[in-house]
CHARMM-style PDB file with segment names, atoms N, HN, CA, C and O in Angstrom:
ATOM      1  N   MET     1     -61.363-127.906 -63.832  1.00  0.00      PROA
ATOM      2  CA  MET     1     -61.125-126.461 -63.326  1.00  0.00      PROA
ATOM      3  C   MET     1     -60.255-126.490 -62.383  1.00  0.00      PROA
ATOM      4  O   MET     1     -60.357-127.398 -61.558  1.00  0.00      PROA
ATOM      5  N   ASN     2     -59.191-125.528 -62.254  1.00  0.00      PROA
ATOM      6  HN  ASN     2     -59.108-124.790 -62.924  1.00  0.00      PROA
ATOM      7  CA  ASN     2     -58.155-125.221 -61.341  1.00  0.00      PROA
ATOM      8  C   ASN     2     -58.525-124.559 -60.293  1.00  0.00      PROA
ATOM      9  O   ASN     2     -59.725-124.287 -60.284  1.00  0.00      PROA
ATOM     10  N   ILE     3     -57.718-124.084 -59.113  1.00  0.00      PROA
ATOM     11  HN  ILE     3     -56.742-124.305 -59.120  1.00  0.00      PROA
ATOM     12  CA  ILE     3     -58.236-123.464 -57.899  1.00  0.00      PROA
ATOM     13  C   ILE     3     -58.076-121.758 -58.369  1.00  0.00      PROA
ATOM     14  O   ILE     3     -58.714-120.844 -57.846  1.00  0.00      PROA
ATOM     15  N   PHE     4     -57.113-121.612 -59.425  1.00  0.00      PROA
ATOM     16  HN  PHE     4     -56.596-122.355 -59.849  1.00  0.00      PROA
ATOM     17  CA  PHE     4     -57.201-120.123 -59.655  1.00  0.00      PROA
ATOM     18  C   PHE     4     -58.476-119.845 -60.495  1.00  0.00      PROA
ATOM     19  O   PHE     4     -59.158-118.860 -60.209  1.00  0.00      PROA
ATOM     20  N   ASP     5     -58.822-120.640 -61.487  1.00  0.00      PROA
ATOM     21  HN  ASP     5     -58.268-121.440 -61.719  1.00  0.00      PROA
ATOM     22  CA  ASP     5     -60.005-120.476 -62.053  1.00  0.00      PROA
ATOM     23  C   ASP     5     -61.200-120.174 -61.178  1.00  0.00      PROA
ATOM     24  O   ASP     5     -61.975-119.238 -61.374  1.00  0.00      PROA
ATOM     25  N   LEU     6     -61.274-121.026 -60.226  1.00  0.00      PROA
ATOM     26  HN  LEU     6     -60.644-121.786 -60.067  1.00  0.00      PROA
ATOM     27  CA  LEU     6     -62.463-120.735 -58.964  1.00  0.00      PROA
ATOM     28  C   LEU     6     -62.203-119.515 -58.273  1.00  0.00      PROA
ATOM     29  O   LEU     6     -63.148-118.815 -57.909  1.00  0.00      PROA
ATOM     30  N   ILE     7     -60.968-119.174 -58.043  1.00  0.00      PROA
ATOM     31  HN  ILE     7     -60.201-119.743 -58.339  1.00  0.00      PROA
ATOM     32  CA  ILE     7     -60.824-117.754 -57.379  1.00  0.00      PROA
ATOM     33  C   ILE     7     -61.234-116.724 -58.404  1.00  0.00      PROA
ATOM     34  O   ILE     7     -61.584-115.661 -57.891  1.00  0.00      PROA
ATOM     35  N   ASP     8     -61.279-116.767 -59.664  1.00  0.00      PROA
ATOM     36  HN  ASP     8     -60.995-117.630 -60.081  1.00  0.00      PROA
ATOM     37  CA  ASP     8     -61.508-115.786 -60.521  1.00  0.00      PROA
ATOM     38  C   ASP     8     -63.085-115.859 -60.693  1.00  0.00      PROA
ATOM     39  O   ASP     8     -63.788-114.909 -61.040  1.00  0.00      PROA
ATOM     40  N   LYS     9     -63.443-116.900 -60.450  1.00  0.00      PROA
ATOM     41  HN  LYS     9     -62.872-117.671 -60.169  1.00  0.00      PROA
ATOM     42  CA  LYS     9     -65.132-117.081 -60.774  1.00  0.00      PROA
ATOM     43  C   LYS     9     -65.695-116.308 -59.338  1.00  0.00      PROA
ATOM     44  O   LYS     9     -66.725-115.634 -59.347  1.00  0.00      PROA
ATOM     45  N   LEU    10     -64.903-116.502 -58.171  1.00  0.00      PROA
ATOM     46  HN  LEU    10     -64.067-117.049 -58.163  1.00  0.00      PROA
ATOM     47  CA  LEU    10     -65.346-115.991 -56.984  1.00  0.00      PROA
ATOM     48  C   LEU    10     -65.260-114.280 -56.979  1.00  0.00      PROA
ATOM     49  O   LEU    10     -66.043-113.514 -56.418  1.00  0.00      PROA
ATOM     50  N   LYS    11     -64.148-113.963 -57.720  1.00  0.00      PROA
ATOM     51  HN  LYS    11     -63.512-114.585 -58.175  1.00  0.00      PROA
ATOM     52  CA  LYS    11     -63.898-112.444 -57.750  1.00  0.00      PROA
ATOM     53  C   LYS    11     -65.083-111.880 -58.647  1.00  0.00      PROA
ATOM     54  O   LYS    11     -65.732-110.896 -58.290  1.00  0.00      PROA
ATOM     55  N   GLU    12     -65.327-112.564 -59.841  1.00  0.00      PROA
ATOM     56  HN  GLU    12     -64.800-113.363 -60.131  1.00  0.00      PROA
ATOM     57  CA  GLU    12     -66.606-111.820 -60.573  1.00  0.00      PROA
ATOM     58  C   GLU    12     -67.824-112.031 -59.871  1.00  0.00      PROA
ATOM     59  O   GLU    12     -68.756-111.260 -60.099  1.00  0.00      PROA
ATOM     60  N   GLU    13     -67.973-113.034 -58.980  1.00  0.00      PROA
ATOM     61  HN  GLU    13     -67.216-113.660 -58.794  1.00  0.00      PROA
ATOM     62  CA  GLU    13     -69.274-113.105 -58.032  1.00  0.00      PROA
ATOM     63  C   GLU    13     -69.478-112.014 -57.082  1.00  0.00      PROA
ATOM     64  O   GLU    13     -70.580-111.512 -56.858  1.00  0.00      PROA
ATOM     65  N   LEU    14     -68.338-111.651 -56.510  1.00  0.00      PROA
ATOM     66  HN  LEU    14     -67.443-112.059 -56.692  1.00  0.00      PROA
ATOM     67  CA  LEU    14     -68.150-110.681 -55.522  1.00  0.00      PROA
ATOM     68  C   LEU    14     -68.432-109.357 -56.182  1.00  0.00      PROA
ATOM     69  O   LEU    14     -69.295-108.610 -55.721  1.00  0.00      PROA
ATOM     70  N   ASN    15     -67.651-109.014 -57.366  1.00  0.00      PROA
ATOM     71  HN  ASN    15     -66.950-109.621 -57.741  1.00  0.00      PROA
ATOM     72  CA  ASN    15     -67.879-107.793 -57.823  1.00  0.00      PROA
ATOM     73  C   ASN    15     -69.291-107.471 -58.209  1.00  0.00      PROA
ATOM     74  O   ASN    15     -69.662-106.311 -58.393  1.00  0.00      PROA
ATOM     75  N   GLN    16     -70.110-108.566 -58.336  1.00  0.00      PROA
ATOM     76  HN  GLN    16     -69.809-109.508 -58.187  1.00  0.00      PROA
ATOM     77  CA  GLN    16     -71.401-108.011 -58.856  1.00  0.00      PROA
ATOM     78  C   GLN    16     -72.222-107.889 -57.689  1.00  0.00      PROA
ATOM     79  O   GLN    16     -73.381-107.575 -57.959  1.00  0.00      PROA
ATOM     80  N   LEU    17     -71.935-108.065 -56.308  1.00  0.00      PROA
ATOM     81  HN  LEU    17     -70.993-108.320 -56.089  1.00  0.00      PROA
ATOM     82  CA  LEU    17     -72.735-107.533 -55.196  1.00  0.00      PROA
ATOM     83  C   LEU    17     -72.478-106.253 -54.870  1.00  0.00      PROA
ATOM     84  O   LEU    17     -71.411-105.641 -54.916  1.00  0.00      PROA
ATOM     85  N   ASP    18     -73.729-105.843 -54.481  1.00  0.00      PROA
ATOM     86  HN  ASP    18     -74.596-106.340 -54.444  1.00  0.00      PROA
ATOM     87  CA  ASP    18     -73.789-104.186 -53.740  1.00  0.00      PROA
ATOM     88  C   ASP    18     -73.501-104.244 -52.532  1.00  0.00      PROA
ATOM     89  O   ASP    18     -74.449-104.471 -51.781  1.00  0.00      PROA
ATOM     90  N   VAL    19     -72.320-104.092 -51.996  1.00  0.00      PROA
ATOM     91  HN  VAL    19     -71.549-103.908 -52.606  1.00  0.00      PROA
ATOM     92  CA  VAL    19     -71.923-103.841 -50.530  1.00  0.00      PROA
ATOM     93  C   VAL    19     -71.147-102.519 -50.396  1.00  0.00      PROA
ATOM     94  O   VAL    19     -70.813-101.719 -51.270  1.00  0.00      PROA
ATOM     95  N   THR    20     -70.953-102.507 -49.078  1.00  0.00      PROA
ATOM     96  HN  THR    20     -71.225-103.157 -48.368  1.00  0.00      PROA
ATOM     97  CA  THR    20     -70.278-101.202 -48.674  1.00  0.00      PROA
ATOM     98  C   THR    20     -69.137-101.371 -48.907  1.00  0.00      PROA
ATOM     99  O   THR    20     -68.640-102.495 -48.973  1.00  0.00      PROA
ATOM    100  N   TYR    21     -68.414-100.152 -49.101  1.00  0.00      PROA
ATOM    101  HN  TYR    21     -68.818 -99.239 -49.047  1.00  0.00      PROA
ATOM    102  CA  TYR    21     -66.744 -99.890 -49.104  1.00  0.00      PROA
ATOM    103  C   TYR    21     -66.219-100.853 -48.111  1.00  0.00      PROA
ATOM    104  O   TYR    21     -65.540-101.755 -48.601  1.00  0.00      PROA
ATOM    105  N   LEU    22     -66.364-100.866 -46.935  1.00  0.00      PROA
ATOM    106  HN  LEU    22     -66.916-100.133 -46.538  1.00  0.00      PROA
ATOM    107  CA  LEU    22     -65.603-101.765 -46.101  1.00  0.00      PROA
ATOM    108  C   LEU    22     -65.921-103.381 -46.430  1.00  0.00      PROA
ATOM    109  O   LEU    22     -65.061-104.218 -46.156  1.00  0.00      PROA
ATOM    110  N   ARG    23     -66.873-103.677 -46.876  1.00  0.00      PROA
ATOM    111  HN  ARG    23     -67.572-102.997 -47.099  1.00  0.00      PROA
ATOM    112  CA  ARG    23     -67.208-105.093 -47.189  1.00  0.00      PROA
ATOM    113  C   ARG    23     -66.320-105.627 -48.311  1.00  0.00      PROA
ATOM    114  O   ARG    23     -65.802-106.742 -48.360  1.00  0.00      PROA
ATOM    115  N   LYS    24     -66.230-104.601 -49.238  1.00  0.00      PROA
ATOM    116  HN  LYS    24     -66.651-103.695 -49.198  1.00  0.00      PROA
ATOM    117  CA  LYS    24     -65.490-104.759 -50.403  1.00  0.00      PROA
ATOM    118  C   LYS    24     -63.947-105.137 -50.207  1.00  0.00      PROA
ATOM    119  O   LYS    24     -63.331-106.074 -50.714  1.00  0.00      PROA
ATOM    120  N   ILE    25     -63.520-104.204 -49.380  1.00  0.00      PROA
ATOM    121  HN  ILE    25     -64.020-103.442 -48.968  1.00  0.00      PROA
ATOM    122  CA  ILE    25     -62.038-104.198 -48.773  1.00  0.00      PROA
ATOM    123  C   ILE    25     -61.901-105.696 -48.264  1.00  0.00      PROA
ATOM    124  O   ILE    25     -61.143-106.509 -48.793  1.00  0.00      PROA
ATOM    125  N   GLN    26     -62.631-105.941 -47.297  1.00  0.00      PROA
ATOM    126  HN  GLN    26     -63.247-105.282 -46.867  1.00  0.00      PROA
ATOM    127  CA  GLN    26     -62.708-107.345 -46.679  1.00  0.00      PROA
ATOM    128  C   GLN    26     -62.689-108.687 -47.841  1.00  0.00      PROA
ATOM    129  O   GLN    26     -62.003-109.708 -47.797  1.00  0.00      PROA
ATOM    130  N   GLN    27     -63.702-108.264 -48.862  1.00  0.00      PROA
ATOM    131  HN  GLN    27     -64.260-107.435 -48.898  1.00  0.00      PROA
ATOM    132  CA  GLN    27     -63.625-109.239 -49.883  1.00  0.00      PROA
ATOM    133  C   GLN    27     -62.153-109.329 -50.618  1.00  0.00      PROA
ATOM    134  O   GLN    27     -61.626-110.353 -51.052  1.00  0.00      PROA
ATOM    135  N   LYS    28     -61.725-108.236 -50.641  1.00  0.00      PROA
ATOM    136  HN  LYS    28     -62.153-107.404 -50.288  1.00  0.00      PROA
ATOM    137  CA  LYS    28     -60.225-108.102 -51.409  1.00  0.00      PROA
ATOM    138  C   LYS    28     -59.374-108.850 -50.551  1.00  0.00      PROA
ATOM    139  O   LYS    28     -58.640-109.694 -51.065  1.00  0.00      PROA
ATOM    140  N   ILE    29     -59.359-108.668 -49.298  1.00  0.00      PROA
ATOM    141  HN  ILE    29     -59.955-107.982 -48.880  1.00  0.00      PROA
ATOM    142  CA  ILE    29     -58.268-109.380 -48.615  1.00  0.00      PROA
ATOM    143  C   ILE    29     -58.448-110.620 -48.570  1.00  0.00      PROA
ATOM    144  O   ILE    29     -57.454-111.344 -48.627  1.00  0.00      PROA
ATOM    145  N   MET    30     -59.605-111.131 -48.469  1.00  0.00      PROA
ATOM    146  HN  MET    30     -60.412-110.543 -48.422  1.00  0.00      PROA
ATOM    147  CA  MET    30     -60.184-112.770 -48.646  1.00  0.00      PROA
ATOM    148  C   MET    30     -59.552-113.237 -49.889  1.00  0.00      PROA
ATOM    149  O   MET    30     -58.898-114.279 -49.870  1.00  0.00      PROA
ATOM    150  N   ILE    31     -59.710-112.472 -51.096  1.00  0.00      PROA
ATOM    151  HN  ILE    31     -60.242-111.626 -51.112  1.00  0.00      PROA
ATOM    152  CA  ILE    31     -59.306-113.132 -52.197  1.00  0.00      PROA
ATOM    153  C   ILE    31     -57.718-113.049 -52.260  1.00  0.00      PROA
ATOM    154  O   ILE    31     -57.149-113.926 -52.910  1.00  0.00      PROA
ATOM    155  N   LEU    32     -56.950-112.055 -51.634  1.00  0.00      PROA
ATOM    156  HN  LEU    32     -57.413-111.342 -51.106  1.00  0.00      PROA
ATOM    157  CA  LEU    32     -55.648-112.177 -51.785  1.00  0.00      PROA
ATOM    158  C   LEU    32     -55.267-113.072 -50.799  1.00  0.00      PROA
ATOM    159  O   LEU    32     -54.081-113.400 -50.831  1.00  0.00      PROA
ATOM    160  N   ASN    33     -55.950-113.545 -49.944  1.00  0.00      PROA
ATOM    161  HN  ASN    33     -56.914-113.279 -49.918  1.00  0.00      PROA
ATOM    162  CA  ASN    33     -55.449-114.494 -49.020  1.00  0.00      PROA
ATOM    163  C   ASN    33     -55.643-115.965 -49.619  1.00  0.00      PROA
ATOM    164  O   ASN    33     -54.835-116.872 -49.415  1.00  0.00      PROA
ATOM    165  N   LEU    34     -56.656-116.079 -50.282  1.00  0.00      PROA
ATOM    166  HN  LEU    34     -57.312-115.343 -50.448  1.00  0.00      PROA
ATOM    167  CA  LEU    34     -56.925-117.243 -51.193  1.00  0.00      PROA
ATOM    168  C   LEU    34     -55.913-117.418 -52.173  1.00  0.00      PROA
ATOM    169  O   LEU    34     -55.345-118.509 -52.217  1.00  0.00      PROA
ATOM    170  N   GLU    35     -55.612-116.562 -52.928  1.00  0.00      PROA
ATOM    171  HN  GLU    35     -56.074-115.676 -52.893  1.00  0.00      PROA
ATOM    172  CA  GLU    35     -54.491-116.691 -53.957  1.00  0.00      PROA
ATOM    173  C   GLU    35     -53.141-116.871 -53.364  1.00  0.00      PROA
ATOM    174  O   GLU    35     -52.308-117.532 -53.985  1.00  0.00      PROA
ATOM    175  N   LYS    36     -52.846-116.323 -52.182  1.00  0.00      PROA
ATOM    176  HN  LYS    36     -53.523-115.787 -51.678  1.00  0.00      PROA
ATOM    177  CA  LYS    36     -51.582-116.424 -51.500  1.00  0.00      PROA
ATOM    178  C   LYS    36     -51.624-118.067 -51.103  1.00  0.00      PROA
ATOM    179  O   LYS    36     -50.583-118.689 -51.316  1.00  0.00      PROA
ATOM    180  N   TYR    37     -52.758-118.791 -50.546  1.00  0.00      PROA
ATOM    181  HN  TYR    37     -53.604-118.286 -50.373  1.00  0.00      PROA
ATOM    182  CA  TYR    37     -52.661-120.013 -50.000  1.00  0.00      PROA
ATOM    183  C   TYR    37     -52.512-120.623 -51.244  1.00  0.00      PROA
ATOM    184  O   TYR    37     -51.480-121.277 -51.393  1.00  0.00      PROA
ATOM    185  N   ALA    38     -53.435-120.553 -52.332  1.00  0.00      PROA
ATOM    186  HN  ALA    38     -54.273-120.021 -52.211  1.00  0.00      PROA
ATOM    187  CA  ALA    38     -53.161-121.468 -53.421  1.00  0.00      PROA
ATOM    188  C   ALA    38     -51.821-121.584 -54.174  1.00  0.00      PROA
ATOM    189  O   ALA    38     -51.439-122.629 -54.700  1.00  0.00      PROA
ATOM    190  N   TRP    39     -51.066-120.298 -54.183  1.00  0.00      PROA
ATOM    191  HN  TRP    39     -51.375-119.448 -53.755  1.00  0.00      PROA
ATOM    192  CA  TRP    39     -49.609-120.492 -54.701  1.00  0.00      PROA
ATOM    193  C   TRP    39     -48.834-121.023 -53.822  1.00  0.00      PROA
ATOM    194  O   TRP    39     -47.852-121.583 -54.308  1.00  0.00      PROA
ATOM    195  N   SER    40     -48.952-121.057 -52.355  1.00  0.00      PROA
ATOM    196  HN  SER    40     -49.750-120.603 -51.959  1.00  0.00      PROA
ATOM    197  CA  SER    40     -48.041-121.704 -51.529  1.00  0.00      PROA
ATOM    198  C   SER    40     -48.403-123.165 -51.788  1.00  0.00      PROA
ATOM    199  O   SER    40     -47.429-123.915 -51.857  1.00  0.00      PROA
ATOM    200  N   LEU    41     -49.444-123.646 -51.923  1.00  0.00      PROA
ATOM    201  HN  LEU    41     -50.235-123.036 -51.867  1.00  0.00      PROA
ATOM    202  CA  LEU    41     -49.787-125.176 -52.026  1.00  0.00      PROA
ATOM    203  C   LEU    41     -49.417-125.610 -53.231  1.00  0.00      PROA
ATOM    204  O   LEU    41     -48.989-126.764 -53.254  1.00  0.00      PROA
ATOM    205  N   GLN    42     -49.465-124.910 -54.436  1.00  0.00      PROA
ATOM    206  HN  GLN    42     -49.814-123.973 -54.417  1.00  0.00      PROA
ATOM    207  CA  GLN    42     -48.940-125.266 -55.536  1.00  0.00      PROA
ATOM    208  C   GLN    42     -47.467-125.370 -55.332  1.00  0.00      PROA
ATOM    209  O   GLN    42     -46.932-126.414 -55.704  1.00  0.00      PROA
ATOM    210  N   ASN    43     -46.700-124.389 -54.769  1.00  0.00      PROA
ATOM    211  HN  ASN    43     -47.134-123.541 -54.468  1.00  0.00      PROA
ATOM    212  CA  ASN    43     -45.402-124.609 -54.546  1.00  0.00      PROA
ATOM    213  C   ASN    43     -44.861-125.684 -53.860  1.00  0.00      PROA
ATOM    214  O   ASN    43     -43.772-126.188 -54.132  1.00  0.00      PROA
ATOM    215  N   TYR    44     -45.723-126.100 -52.833  1.00  0.00      PROA
ATOM    216  HN  TYR    44     -46.608-125.691 -52.612  1.00  0.00      PROA
ATOM    217  CA  TYR    44     -45.497-127.143 -51.954  1.00  0.00      PROA
ATOM    218  C   TYR    44     -45.648-128.397 -52.633  1.00  0.00      PROA
ATOM    219  O   TYR    44     -44.777-129.234 -52.396  1.00  0.00      PROA
ATOM    220  N   ILE    45     -46.549-128.700 -53.410  1.00  0.00      PROA
ATOM    221  HN  ILE    45     -47.257-128.020 -53.603  1.00  0.00      PROA
ATOM    222  CA  ILE    45     -46.801-129.820 -54.303  1.00  0.00      PROA
ATOM    223  C   ILE    45     -45.743-130.082 -55.171  1.00  0.00      PROA
ATOM    224  O   ILE    45     -45.281-131.223 -55.199  1.00  0.00      PROA
ATOM    225  N   ILE    46     -45.259-129.155 -55.924  1.00  0.00      PROA
ATOM    226  HN  ILE    46     -45.634-128.229 -55.901  1.00  0.00      PROA
ATOM    227  CA  ILE    46     -44.347-129.011 -56.858  1.00  0.00      PROA
ATOM    228  C   ILE    46     -42.912-129.471 -56.314  1.00  0.00      PROA
ATOM    229  O   ILE    46     -42.182-130.306 -56.849  1.00  0.00      PROA
ATOM    230  N   GLU    47     -42.666-128.769 -55.164  1.00  0.00      PROA
ATOM    231  HN  GLU    47     -43.258-128.091 -54.729  1.00  0.00      PROA
ATOM    232  CA  GLU    47     -41.467-129.120 -54.602  1.00  0.00      PROA
ATOM    233  C   GLU    47     -41.321-130.660 -53.947  1.00  0.00      PROA
ATOM    234  O   GLU    47     -40.242-131.243 -54.058  1.00  0.00      PROA
ATOM    235  N   LYS    48     -42.187-131.145 -53.422  1.00  0.00      PROA
ATOM    236  HN  LYS    48     -43.063-130.672 -53.332  1.00  0.00      PROA
ATOM    237  CA  LYS    48     -42.684-132.418 -52.967  1.00  0.00      PROA
ATOM    238  C   LYS    48     -42.551-133.346 -53.840  1.00  0.00      PROA
ATOM    239  O   LYS    48     -41.933-134.360 -53.516  1.00  0.00      PROA
ATOM    240  N   TYR    49     -43.114-133.214 -55.184  1.00  0.00      PROA
ATOM    241  HN  TYR    49     -43.616-132.390 -55.447  1.00  0.00      PROA
ATOM    242  CA  TYR    49     -43.121-134.352 -56.144  1.00  0.00      PROA
ATOM    243  C   TYR    49     -41.822-134.087 -57.076  1.00  0.00      PROA
ATOM    244  O   TYR    49     -41.404-135.044 -57.729  1.00  0.00      PROA
ATOM    245  N   SER    50     -41.192-132.892 -57.168  1.00  0.00      PROA
ATOM    246  HN  SER    50     -41.531-132.115 -56.638  1.00  0.00      PROA
ATOM    247  CA  SER    50     -40.037-133.053 -57.820  1.00  0.00      PROA
ATOM    248  C   SER    50     -38.884-133.587 -57.288  1.00  0.00      PROA
ATOM    249  O   SER    50     -37.877-133.798 -57.964  1.00  0.00      PROA
ATOM    250  N   LYS    51     -38.993-133.845 -55.956  1.00  0.00      PROA
ATOM    251  HN  LYS    51     -39.811-133.673 -55.407  1.00  0.00      PROA
ATOM    252  CA  LYS    51     -38.043-134.621 -55.285  1.00  0.00      PROA
ATOM    253  C   LYS    51     -37.894-136.184 -55.483  1.00  0.00      PROA
ATOM    254  O   LYS    51     -36.882-136.851 -55.267  1.00  0.00      PROA
ATOM    255  N   GLU    52     -39.176-136.643 -55.963  1.00  0.00      PROA
ATOM    256  HN  GLU    52     -39.998-136.101 -56.139  1.00  0.00      PROA
ATOM    257  CA  GLU    52     -39.165-138.082 -56.209  1.00  0.00      PROA
ATOM    258  C   GLU    52     -38.909-138.574 -57.272  1.00  0.00      PROA
ATOM    259  OT1 GLU    52     -38.920-139.798 -57.405  1.00  0.00      PROA
TER     260      GLU     52
END
């Protein structure tokens, strides 16, 4: 399972929660930050190992 699958699974779990609107916004921001971090990490790894 890759990191993007885990993020999708987390999204599904969070969508099932009954929380306030503000909490939903915070969860969406958290997911966006996780996705941004995962993409950055993936790009870093690709760049690092493509030079070797």
